[in-house]
N, C-alpha and C positions, 0 to 999 in steps of 0.2 A: 504494500500500500504506500502510495506517495504521501508524504507529509508536507504540509505547508508550514514554513517557519516564519514567525513574526518576532522581530527583535526591537527592543527599545531600552534606553537607559535614561535615568532621571536622577536628579539631585534635590534633596529637600533641605532647605536651609535653616482656626480650622475652617479649611475650606473644603469644598467637594471638587474633585477633578474628574472630568469625563474625558476619556481618551479612546481612540480606536487603535489599540486597546489598552494602553498601559499608564498607570500612575501608582503612587505608593502611600501607605499609611506611615505615620510617624513611628509606629511600633512594628516589629517584625511579626505580625499576626496574619493569619489567613482570613482576610475579610474582604468583602467587595461583592459585586454582582456582575453577572454576564447578561447583556441585553442584545438579543438578536434582531435582525431586520424586521420591520413592521410588515404585516400582511396577513391575509386570512389563513395562510398555511405556514406561518412562521414556525420554524423548528429550532430547538436548541442546537448550538454548535457541538459537534462531536469532537471535543477536545481530547487529543490522543497523548498529550504530554505537556509538561510545564517545568521549566527550570528558572530558578531565581537565585541570584547571587547578591547578598547584602554586604556592604562595607560600612561599618558604623564608626564614624570619626568623632572627635571631640565636639564638633559643632554641626556636623551634617550627617545624613544617612544617604548612602548611594545604593541604588538598586539597579541591577541589570536583569531584565525580564525577557524570557523567551517562551512563547506559546506555540504549541504544535496542534494543529487541528486537521481534520479530514476534509480535503477540498471537495469531496464528493457529496457533502451535505448540501441542503437547499439554502442554507444561510450564506449570503454573499458578504456579510460584514458582521462584526460584533464589537462590543465595547465593554469597558470596565468602568464602574463607578466606585471610587475609593476615596476615603477621607485623607487629607494631607494637612500637616501642621503649619505649612508656610507655602509660598508660591514656589513650585519646583522649577528646575531647569530640565529640559528634555533634549535628547540627542539620539541618533540611530545607534543601535547596539552593535556588538562585535561578535560574529560567529566564531572567530578565532578564540576569543576569551572563553566561550562556552566549551569549545572543543578541547582546549588545553586544561580547563578546570575539571571537566568530566573525565578526561583521560587520567588525571592524577588523583581523582577522588571517588569515582564510582567503585563500589565494592565488587570484588570478584570472588565467586564461590566455587569450591571444588568438591567433588564427590569421590569418596574412597571406600572400598570394601576390603575386608580381611577375614580369612578363615582361621580360627584359632584352634589349636589342638586341645582336646579335653582330657589328655593323658592316656587315651586308649590306642594311640598309634595310628588313628585313621585321619587325623586332621593334617592338612597340607601346610598350614602355617605361612603360606605365601600370600603376600598382599596383592590385591588387584586394584590398582588405582584407575578409576574411570575418569574420563574427561568431563568437561562441563563447566562453563562459566556463565555468569550473568552480567550482561553489559548494559549499555545505555540506549541501545536501539540503533536505528539507521544513522542518526546524526545527533553525536553528543550536542455659510452666511446665516447667522442666528440672531435671536433677540438678545439685547444686551442686559435686559432686566434692570435691577437696581431702582425699583420704583418705591422703595422704602416699605413695601408690604411683604406679600408672600413670595414674590418673584425673586429668585437669586440673581445676584450681580455677576456678570461674566467679567472676571478680572484678568483673564488671559485666554487668548485663542490663537492657535497657530497650526500649521501643517509641518510635521516632522517626518521626512521620508514619505511613506504611504499612509501615515496616520494623521487624523484630525484630532486635535487636543483642545479641550476647553476646561478651564478652572473656574468653578462657581464659588461664590461667597454669600452666606446668609440665606434668607428666604425661609419658607416653610416646606413641610413635606409635600403639600398640595402644589406649592409653587415649583418645587423641583420636578415633581412628576409632570406638571404641565409643560415645563421647559423641555423635558426629555421628549414628550410627545410632539411639541411644536418643532423640534429639531430632528425628527426622524428616528428617535430611539423608542424601542418598545418598553412599556412600563409593566412591571409585575406588581400587582397589589400586595403580594406577600412581602415585597421589599420595603413597604411603607414604614413598619416599625424599625427596620434597620437604618433607613435614612433618618428617621426621627432621632435615633441614638447618635448617628454621626453629627447631626446638627446640635444636639444637646452637649456634645463633647467639645463644642467650639470654645 
């Protein structure tokens, strides 16, 4: 199966960041949401892999994020909605970084079998080391908001490589959901309490 790789890097120096697909939380926690394209037959992205490298410095957190997904799915685009503690910097990621890191860090497992003698002379006592390793796989225009009410303010918007990025600040859950809908993102009602928590942590 061919895998589509998407790379992005960012530096965080609480707003909400919407990217197609990458932004970062101030803490190294698995949080966020995946929003697929809008449509009557919209389907979740079949994500086949994910690699994230964090570098935590004294004043910044640097994240390199790689998403692998099945290009045979009906979704042509997807996005992440993730809280950030400050306005991040974004740049295209490095495949070489992931290749080198995975080559030096992915665990390798071996399988070995051995027949032990039980003292009756019938055991061979010869080890039979089988092969087998476990590796990393194939390859290691919107509304600006800011109306002072429920609509979030778009404090940053850019295109980085093939990704559209928007960083939102403030607003309410309904305002954020409305912004997502107005800008072509699919909204999941189940995400409302998560977004509410993101906004409460501001």
